[in-house]
N, C-alpha and C positions, 0 to 999 in steps of 0.2 A: 503493500499499500504506500511504502514511503516513496516509490519510485513512479509509481503510475498517477499521470497528472498531477505533478509536483505543484505545491502553492507558488501564487505567481508573487515573487519578492521584488519587483521592479518599484514598486513605491516605497517599499524600506530602503532600496539602495540609493534613493534620489533624496538628499536634504539640503537646507539651506548650508552653504559653505560659510564658515565664521573665520576672521582673521583676529587673533589676540594680540595683545602687545607683549612684549619679553616677559612680563610678570603675570600673564593672563587676563590683564584688563581688556573687555570687550572693545574692539575697534570698529570693525564694520561687518555685516552679514548680507548675503545676497537670497533675494527670495527663489522658491521653485518656480518651474516654468509657469505655472497658473498664478502666480502673485500669492502664493500661500509662503507663511513664515513656517518651515519645518525645520527645526533646528535640533540635530543629533543629541540624544542623550548621553551624558556621561554620568554612567553609575558612580564612579570614583569619586565625583564632585558633586553629587547629589546627597542631600540630608538621609543619614540613615535612618533617623527616626521618622522620617517621611515614608519612606519605602516601607517600613514596618506597619505604619498605620493604614498606607494604602492596602497592604496585603491583609489587614486586620478586617477592613470594610469589604473588600472586594474578593480576595480569594484567600481564605485563612489556611488552608490545606496545599497552597501553592507549591511548596517543596515537597509534597508528598504523592501528588497523582500524576499522570501521565499526559495531561492534556485536558480531560474532562473530569469532573469529580462527580461519580455517580450519586453520592448523598446529597449534594447540592441540586443535580438536576432533579432527584426524587422530591426533595424538599419543594422545589419551585413549581414542580407540575401539579404536587398536591395544593398548593396555595392558588395556583391558577385555577384549578377544579373548583376548589371551593368558593372562590370570589367571582367565578364566572366571567373571568377575563384576565388578561395577562398583567400580573402585579409582579412578577418576579421571574427573572431569565434564568437563574442558576450557572452563569457564564462564568467560567474562570478567566483569570488573566489571559492565559493562552488562547481560549476562546473568542475572547475580545480582541486580542491581536489579530487572530485569524480574519474576523470580521472588519477590523480596520483595514487589512491588505485587500479586500475584496468584499466590500459592502454589497448587502442583498437586502430584500425586504425582510421585515421580521415575521417569519412564518415558522412551523414547525420544521418543514423541509429544511429550511434555512439553517436551522438550529442543528439539524443532522450533519448538514454539510460542514458547518462550523467543528462540530466534534472530530469529524475525519481529520479536517485542516488541522486541528490543534495538535492531534496523535501525530500528525505528519511534521508539524514545527518541533515538537517535543523530540522526535527521533533525529532532527537534523541540528537542532540548536541546544545549547546549554539553558537553564535556568536564568542565568544570569543575562545573556544574550536575548531571550524572549522579554524579559522585564524592559531591556534597553530599547526593544523595537517598539514595544507597547508606550513606553514614555516619549518616544520618537513621534509616534502617529497620533496619541489620543488627541482629540479635539478639544480647545478650551475657547471656543467662539470666534466668529468672525473668520478670519483667515491665519488663526493662530493654531499651530499644530505642535505638540509636544511641550513637555514640563519646562523646559529652558526657555522657550519662546514667550510661554504664559507668564512665567516668573518675572523675566526681564520685563514684560510689557505692563502687568499688573503692578508688579511691587518695586521694580528698577534695580533688581539684582538677580545674579544668578541663584539657583535652587540649593546651593550650598548649605546655606544655614537658614532655616524656616521657622518661623513662630508656629505655633499649634494653630492657631487662626487660619494663617497662612496655608499650611498644610491641609487643614478642613477644606477651604475653598477649592484647592486645587484637585482633592479627592472628588469633591462634588461635581465639578464642572463638566468632565467627561460625559457623564451620564444624561446630560441635558445642555448642551454648551450653548446653544442659543436661547433658551428659555431662561437659562440662570446668568447670562453674562452681567458681571457687575456693573459694565458701564452702559449697559441698555435698560437691565431690569434689577436693579440693586436690591429690591425688596425679596424678590425670589432667590438672589443670590444670597442673602443675609439667612433666609429660612434654610436654605440647603445647607449653608456651611455649618450651622448651629444644630441642624439635625444629625451631621456627620460626627460632631462634638459630642453630641449625647449617645450616640452609637458606639463611639470610641469609649466612653465613660461607662456604658453599659458592659461592654465586653472586657473592663478592666484595664484597657490600654492607657487611660489617663484618669487622675484622681477628680474628684468633684470641685477642687480648689482650682486645678488647671482648666478643666470646664469652664468655670465661671470668669476665670481671667481671662480665657480666649474669646469668649462671647462678648467681653467688653473692648476687645480689640476694634479699632475702627475698620470699616469695610471699604476698601479702594472702589472708586467710582468714575475711574477713567482709564484709559490706557495711554502709556508713555510712549514717546518716540525712541525706537531703538537709537543706540548711539552710531555716530559717523565720522569718527575721528581717522585721521589719515585716509580721507575719503579715496584718492586716486590709488595708492599705494596698497592700501588693505582691499581695495575690491579688485586689482589685479591680481594679488596673491590669493585671495579666496578663489576667483575663477580656474586659476591652476590646480586648485585642490581636484582630486578626483575620486572616484569610486567610494568607499565606506569611511575613507579618513577625511571627514567633512571639517575639521580644524586645524587652522594652521598658526602656530607659535611664531610672530614674527619677532624681529629684533628692534621694532619700533618702540621707544621710551615714551608711553601715553602722556605723563604730565609735561616732557619736553614739547611733544608734539603739540600739545593744546596751546602751550605758551607761544611756540613759534608760529602756530596758525593765526594767532591774536595778532602778532607783528605784523604777519605777511597783509592781513586784511587792513590794518591801519596804515601801512605802509603804500598798498594799492590805491587806497581812497585817496591818499595824499598826493599822488602823482598823477591823477588824471582819470577820466571818465572810462576810459579803453585801456588802463594800464594794468598789469597783473605782475605776480610776484612768485617766486620759486626759490624754496630753501631746502638744502640738504645737508645734514651732519653725519659724519661717518666716524666710528670709531677706529683708529687707525690699526690697533692690535689685532683686532678681529675682523676689521672690515665691516662690522655691524652698522647696516643703516640706522640710526637711532631715531632721526626724524626725516620724512621726506613730505614737503609742503609743495603739493602741484600746481596751486594757483592761490590768487588772493581771495577766493571765495566762489561757491557755486553760483551766486547771484551776479557775478561780474561777466562782462563780456569774454568769451572764452575760459569761462571757469570750470567749465567740464573736462577740459583739456590739461592731462598731466604734462605740463611743460619739462619735468626733469626726464620725460623720456623723449622728448623731442630734440631735432638738430637744429641748433642755432649756431651763430658766428661767434666765436671765443673771443673775437677783437685782440687785444693783446696779452691775453693770459696764457697763451703757449710760449711766450718769450722766455719765462724761467727754464723751460725745458730745453730750448734752442741754446742757452746759456750753459747749462748744466752738462749736455752732451759736448758743447765746446769745449769745458774745462776737463771732461774726460779725455777726449780725443787729443788734448795737449794744443788745440788751437789758440787758446786764449787762457789768461789766468785773472782773477778778480782785479788787479791792478794793470792789467794790459792795457796800453792806450789806445783808443779807438777814434775815428774821425767822424764827428756828426756835422757835415757839410754836403753841399748839395750833390748828390752821386747817381749816376745812371747805371743800372745792371741789366744790360742789353736794352730792351724797350720798355723797362719798368725803372720809374724813378720815384721812390717813396718821398714822403715829407713828414716832418713832426706834425702831432695833433696842433701843436698851437703855431704851426708855420715858422717857428724861430730854430735855428740852427746853432749849436753852441761850441763848435770846433771841437778841440781836442779834449776826451772826456775818457775817464778809467771804465772797464767794463761794469765795475760795480756801480758806478754813477749812472751809467747808460740804463741799466736795469733798474735800479731805484727810481729815476726820473723817466721811464718807459719811452726812450728815444728811439725811434723807428729805424733811422738809417744803420746805426750801427748794429742792431738785431739782425736787419735785412744782410748785411755784410756779413755777420758771423753765420746765418743761415746759408749764405752763398758759400762760405768756406766749408761748411760740414757737409753740404749739398741737401737742397730741398728734397730729393727723392730719397736719399738715405735716412733723414729725418722722418720723413713719412713711414719709410718701411720698418723703422724701429719702433714708432708707435703701434704700427699696423702688428707687427710680431709681438706685442706685449698685449695684444687683443683689443687695442684702443684704435677705431677707424675713422680717419678723417674723411669728409665726404666733400669731393672737390666739384667745382662747375664743369658742367658737360665739355665745355670749350677750353678747359685748362691745358695751358701749354707749360713748357719748362720755366718760361719767365713767369708766367702767372704763379707758379709752384713757390716762387720767392714770396708772393703775398702771404703765404701761410703765417709768416711770422706777424702779421698784423690782421689777421682773422679772416685772411682769402679763402678759406674751407670751414665747412661746416662739422660740428662734432656734437654728438649727443650729451647733454647737459649731465647726467649721472657717469659718463664715460669721463668727463672733465674732473668731477669729484674724485673718480677712482685715480686719476694721475696725481691729484695733490696728494691723497692718501699714501701713494707711492712714494712721493717726495719727502713726505714724513717718515717712511720706512725704510730708508735708506736706499731708495730708487727701485724697489721691488714692486712690481704691479701685481695685485691680485684681484680677482673677482669681488664686487660687493657681496656682502652676505645680507639676505633677506629675511631669513630664517635662522631660529637659534641653532637649529642643526648644522647649518652652514658656518654659523658664527664659531662653533665649537671647533670645526675642522680646520678654519683659514689659518691660525699660528702656525699649523704642523705642515701646511702645504709650501712648495717651495716658490711660487709665483714665477713671474718672468722679469729678468732683470732689464731695466730700462738705462739705468746709468750706476755708475760705481756709487758706494756709500759715500765717499770722500767728496765727490762732485755733488751729491744730493745735500750734504750738509753744507758745503759752501754756498748754494744755491739758497737753501734756507736762512743761512746767517745774514746774506743781502738782503732778502725780502722782509726780513726783521726790520731793516732799516727803513722801510717804506714809510712815510710821513701818516701819520693818523689823519682821519677826516678832520675837517674843522669843528671845534667844539667838543673834541674828545681829550681824554687826559694829556697832560704836557710829557714830552718824549722822555725828560728825565724820570717821572712817575713811571712810565709805561716801562721803563727798561728795569725797575725793579719788581714790576708785576708780570702778569702772563701776556707778553707783548705778542699779537699775532704777526705771523710771518705770511704777508699776502701780497696778491698782485689783481689790480683792475684789469677791466678790459671794456671797450666801446666798440661796437661794430659801425660799419658805414650808415649813415643816416640816423645815427642815435638809435637805432631798432632794439639793440641789445645794450645793457648795462650789466657787467659782471663785476663781482669780487669773490674771489677764492683764495683760501688760505689754510694755514696750519696754526691751531693753538689748542693747548692743554689736552694733548693726544687725539684731536680729533682733527679731521679732514672738513672744511665748511665752505659750502658754495651758496652764492646769493645771486638770483638773476631777477632783472626787473625790466619789462619791454610790454610789447602788445602781442598778444598770442597769435594775431594774424600776419605779423610782421612788419607792420606798418611803422612807419618813422614817427619820432617824437622829437620835440624840440629840446636841445640842449640838455638830454639828460646823459650825463656821462656815467661810467662805472664809479668815478670816484666820488661824484655828488651824491647819484640815485642808488649806488648799491652799498658803496664802503661802509656808511653810518650803519646801514642795517646788518652788516657782517659783524660790526663791533657790538651792537645789540644782541646778535645771537651768542657772541663770545660771553657777554654779561649773562645771559640766561643759561648757559652752562656751568657757570660756577655760583648761580643764584640756588637758595635752597627751595626746595618743591613748596613749601609754603612758609610764608613769612608771618608773624605773630602781629596782631592789632595792636596798634599804639594808643595807650591810655594817656590822654592828655586835657584833663578837666582843667578849667580856668580856677576854680576853687571847689574845695570840699564842701558840701552840704552841712548845714549845722549839726546834724546827726553825726556825722561821721568826721568831726573835727578831731574828737578823741577816740581811741581805741578801749571801750570800756570792759571789764570784765563781767560776765553774764553766768550766773549759775541758773543752769536749765535744765539739770539732771544728767543722766549718762549720755555719753557720744559713741557711736558703734564706729570702730575703726575698720573691721572687716566681719562680714561683706560690705562693700558700699551698696548704696540704695541704688535700685534700677541696674545693677550689675548684672552679667551673666556669670556663672562660676562653674569651671569645667573640673569634673572628677575622674579619677581613674577607676574603671571598673575591674574588679577581680574574677567575678563570675555573675552571669544573669541566670535568674529562675525562669522557669516555665510561665508563672504570671506576671511576668515583665518587671519585678522586683529585681535589683541587684545589690550585690556586696562590695565595698569599696576596698581599694588596697590601703588608702589611710584616710583617716576622718578630715574634716574641715577643722582649722584652728579659729575659733571665735575670739574675737578682741574688741573690747570696747574702754573707754576712761570711765571712771566712777568707783563707788564704793559698796560692798556688800552685794555684788551684782548676782542676778539669777535669769538665766537664759530660757527663751520659750520658741517653739517652731510651731506655727500654725496653731498655736495656743497651749501646746502641750510642753511640759517642763522637760529640760536637758538635766542629766544627772550632774550634780555639781562636782568639780575638780580641784585639786590643789592648785594646778596650773592653768594653762588656756583650756577651757572646755573645748571637747570635739563634739562634731556633728556629723554623722552617717545618714545623709539623706537616701532613701530607698528607691527612688523614682526619680526620672526626669520631671521638670515642672517647674511652676511658679510657687514660692513659700513666702510666708510672711514670719519674718525673724524680729523677735523682740528681746529687750533686755530691761530687767526693773532694778532700781538701786535700793539702797536701804531706808530710802524716804518715800519708797513706792512711786517713784517718778519713772515713767516708762518712755522709750524709744523703739520706734518700728523702721524697719527697711523691707522692702520687695525685692527679691532677687529670683533670678532664673537659674536653675541648674540643669547641665548638659552632661551627657556621658562621652568619655574619650574611652575605646577599648582598643 
């Protein structure tokens, strides 16, 4: 039977791909083809007490039967006969999973088919896998399928830790998802939730106190939008996930990404209606992309385009690599004197950006001041074709104009060829890694491998270090820290670039173990007036460096003009005992030694209660704890909410409400 007419598993194999940040923070998910959010359940990261309570309500003998539970079916059939209608289905979790895979009308024939399919599923999959499929396909109202989608949409968090009230709602919804939707029918949802709580209490899964506490929980009445951080990169990585592996752990750092997206929006708005911004931050050691901002916002012109994956002119930002290879080849040294004078190279005669020539200058000064003629002269010596081939051999491809001739090749020094912006970031990461180019790492798996992979050497370590030392002398943008102060801090080694017609303004550099790329421009390639890399991109690069050094969250500053009269002096108040542990409203985790059949457990060690006062007596839910010479020990027997109280020798009392959760 297992191999004849096998169950259709296509629905279970298609789920919304999810991209998470390096610490498991949700970035973005993609809906399945019909627009439904079907996010694959992760039993390992699902609240264990929720799973236990689900089975208590839906299938107490889940781990004992082989797909169908004869006892449950007989009870359901008897109830239906007595009631004269269908009041109970007797379906196991496995049978419900079969129905979710291939929905059919609710008839006795359909029930028989579900039994057959359930037996097939049990023969093919483990109990854990069946539970995972059920929690992926279960409907929760509207276009929500699966416990993760429901928990994120209704509660705003993953189902790793759920309150008892949240658990009860998630257990109730799949049985009548549209009729009980809390955002459409809050009264029906509340009644269904409370009914589940009472059933859990009747079966001894939770105490009356926990039931009362859960019933007092506010009911959610709206759906929250799913997160959409790192929209471009997370979407691209999610689309690459295939098969049953529907979650990808990216290298993105969500807090940093959020801060840089805010910077990008502000900068794009300040630079004009059609302007956009792209930012990338790469950890040099692992090549992990810690942030990738593809645009200045989805609401801006071209905001849906991921500029980091687009080919743009690098302007002068390739000059450091021309000089670095020149250092390695022995063509120049940092103090080599070069001529910055009108010079013709065949039919090509470059000019400086400011149309001013500076005469004899050192190679170092020529690079710091981004002079064009010396850079073209060095490229002419090392060979434009040779330079391009070295980049190509390292996996960095320059896109030349279709009519590019040998003379036009010298324009590579000034941005005469296109490059994908993420490749340009990879080049600067190589500069910070002693001249070794490695592919960028977009997933944590790739990032763990990069330090042990050889990569492709673009230039020697000595040449790379000389180039970085020169770039650190590039003047800071106007309004930034003075040069003397910057030398004692984390001064970026960076280069700017401006393409023809001010279409692209770039600032790329190395600071604090990271490679940073900032681009501003128009996504459609249109020209902008006087937007140079130094003016339009360099200040933003320095802002990004500041964000790399900033703490994730800054404390609020308390700045009252004067204290209120009642707070001018701190007076001693004698108001009875003060509970030090456990704090009011806290969740206390306890280590379980063993768990009984009735759900009670024994602990490895008791909780030490602590309070300040004299002659103290402790009570839990109104029952006195034995007095002890030292700190009294409390051994809760179940998870749930508790009222902990202490009374001093003057009969003054202090209460706290705490929640106990077990760790096994």
